[in-house]
N, C-alpha and C positions, 0 to 999 in steps of 0.2 A: 426572614425579615429583609426587605430591600434597603440597601444603603442609599440614602438621599444624596444626590450630587449637589454640591453647593454651586450656585450660579456665579460665574465669574462676572464681575461688574467691569464693563469697559466703557471708556469715554473718549471722545475726540472733541477738542476745543478748536473753534474756527474764529478767525478775525476777518473782517471785511472793511477795508478803507479804500473807497473808489479813487481817492486822490493818489494812492500809491500802488494799487493792484488792479488788474483787470477782473480778477475773480477772488473769492474768499481763499484764505490760506490756512493750512493746518498749523496751529501754534502749540498744541500739546496733544498727546495721545497716550493711553495706557490701559492696562487691565489689572485685575486684582487690586492690590493696595494702591497702585498709582491711579487706576481708574476711579477708585473711591476718593482719592485725594483731589482729583480734578473736579469731581462732582461736588465734594465738600466746599472747595474754594469757589466754585460757581454759585452755590447756594449762599455762602457767606457774603458774596459781593452782589447778590441779587441779579445774577446773570441767568436768564431763562434757560431751562433744560428742555430739550426736545428728544423724545424717545423714538428711535427708529433703528432697531437692531440690524436690519439689512444694510442701511446706509452706513452705520458704524463699521460693519464688516468691510465695506469697500474703502472707507476713509482710513481705516487702520493700515491699509496697504501703502498709503502715501507717506512720503518722508516729511518730517517736520520742516516747516518753512516753504513747503511746496504749495503752489496754487492748485485749486480744484480743477481737474481736467474737464474738458467740454462734455464728456459723457455723463458727468455728475451734476451739470448745471441745473437741470430740472428738479432733481431731488433736493439740492441745496437751496434752490429758489423757494421751495416749500418751507424750509427751515427759516429762511430770512423773512418770508411773509408772516410766519408765525411770530417771530421776534418783533417785527415792526408793528403787528397788530397789538401785541402785549404792551409795547412801548406807548402806543397811542392811548390804550385803555388806562394805563397807570400814570400817564403824564398829567400833572396838575393843570387845570383849566386856566 
């Protein structure tokens, strides 16, 4: 009988304020219980979740409060486009 490996939940939270930053910054990151807590808090506050394990791998290497490096702009732009689309769809008319 094979032992099933439990998948580690990982999460990275980004914030983007164009008035203060040139690019989005990492505001939280974690795996296991901390990843679960980041996800729970996002859901509790109706913050959209975007699943991209490869992007999370790269973002996990960044320090908290660091801005996204140029080489990740395209991937993070896809996340921002997703969030902006959701915002437009759920905003009251």
